[in-house]
C-alpha positions in Angstrom: 7.8 -31.8 -64.4 9.5 -31.2 -67.7 9.3 -32.9 -71.0 12.6 -32.8 -72.9 12.4 -32.6 -76.7 15.6 -31.4 -78.4 13.6 -30.6 -81.6 12.1 -27.6 -79.8 15.4 -25.7 -79.9 16.5 -27.1 -83.3 15.7 -23.9 -85.2 13.7 -20.7 -84.9 10.7 -22.3 -86.7 10.5 -25.2 -84.3 10.8 -22.9 -81.3 8.0 -20.6 -82.7 5.7 -23.6 -83.4 6.3 -24.9 -79.9 5.4 -21.5 -78.4 2.3 -21.4 -80.5 1.3 -24.9 -79.4 1.7 -24.0 -75.7 -0.2 -20.7 -76.2 -3.1 -22.7 -77.7 -2.9 -25.3 -75.0 -2.9 -22.7 -72.2 -5.9 -21.1 -73.9 -7.8 -24.4 -74.1 -7.0 -25.2 -70.4 -8.2 -21.8 -69.1 -11.6 -23.0 -68.0 -10.4 -26.3 -66.6 -7.6 -24.7 -64.5 -9.9 -21.9 -63.2 -11.7 -24.2 -60.8 -8.4 -25.7 -59.7 -7.0 -22.3 -59.0 -10.1 -21.6 -56.8 -9.3 -24.7 -54.9 -5.7 -23.6 -54.4 -3.9 -25.4 -57.2 -2.0 -23.4 -59.8 -0.6 -24.7 -63.1 2.0 -23.1 -65.3 3.0 -24.4 -68.8 6.0 -22.8 -70.3 8.6 -23.4 -73.0 12.0 -24.2 -71.6 15.3 -24.3 -73.3 15.0 -28.0 -74.1 11.3 -28.8 -73.8 8.1 -28.0 -72.0 7.9 -27.3 -68.3 4.8 -28.0 -66.3 4.7 -26.5 -62.8 1.9 -27.3 -60.4 1.9 -25.5 -57.0 -0.4 -25.6 -54.1 -1.3 -28.2 -51.5 -4.2 -30.5 -52.1 -4.8 -34.2 -52.0 -6.1 -33.9 -55.6 -2.8 -32.6 -57.0 -1.7 -36.0 -58.4 -5.0 -36.3 -60.2 -4.7 -32.7 -61.5 -1.2 -33.4 -62.9 -2.4 -36.6 -64.5 -5.3 -34.8 -66.1 -3.0 -32.0 -67.4 -0.5 -34.5 -68.9 -3.4 -36.4 -70.6 -4.7 -33.1 -72.1 -1.2 -32.2 -73.3 -0.8 -35.5 -75.1 -4.3 -35.6 -76.5 -4.5 -31.9 -77.5 -5.1 -31.1 -81.2 -4.5 -27.4 -81.6 -7.0 -26.3 -84.3 -6.0 -22.7 -83.7 -2.6 -23.4 -85.1 -4.2 -23.8 -88.6 -5.4 -20.2 -88.3 -2.2 -18.9 -86.9 0.2 -20.7 -89.2 
């Protein structure tokens, strides 16, 4: 799954802020994704050329729920760490 947002590649500042956002989000999701990894599901969030890529691998009947949870966390996430970093 990928989320396209041209603003990400608009300029170096936007790209850096997007990278920092994903770094903070990945950090916040570490505990949540650990149990999923033990169950055989793996999640990768990365910055693509035109947006954010979410890759979930592994076979489990809970995969759709896991993806739904990750997308909800992505949209609800408020990165307080960015205030420290920026």
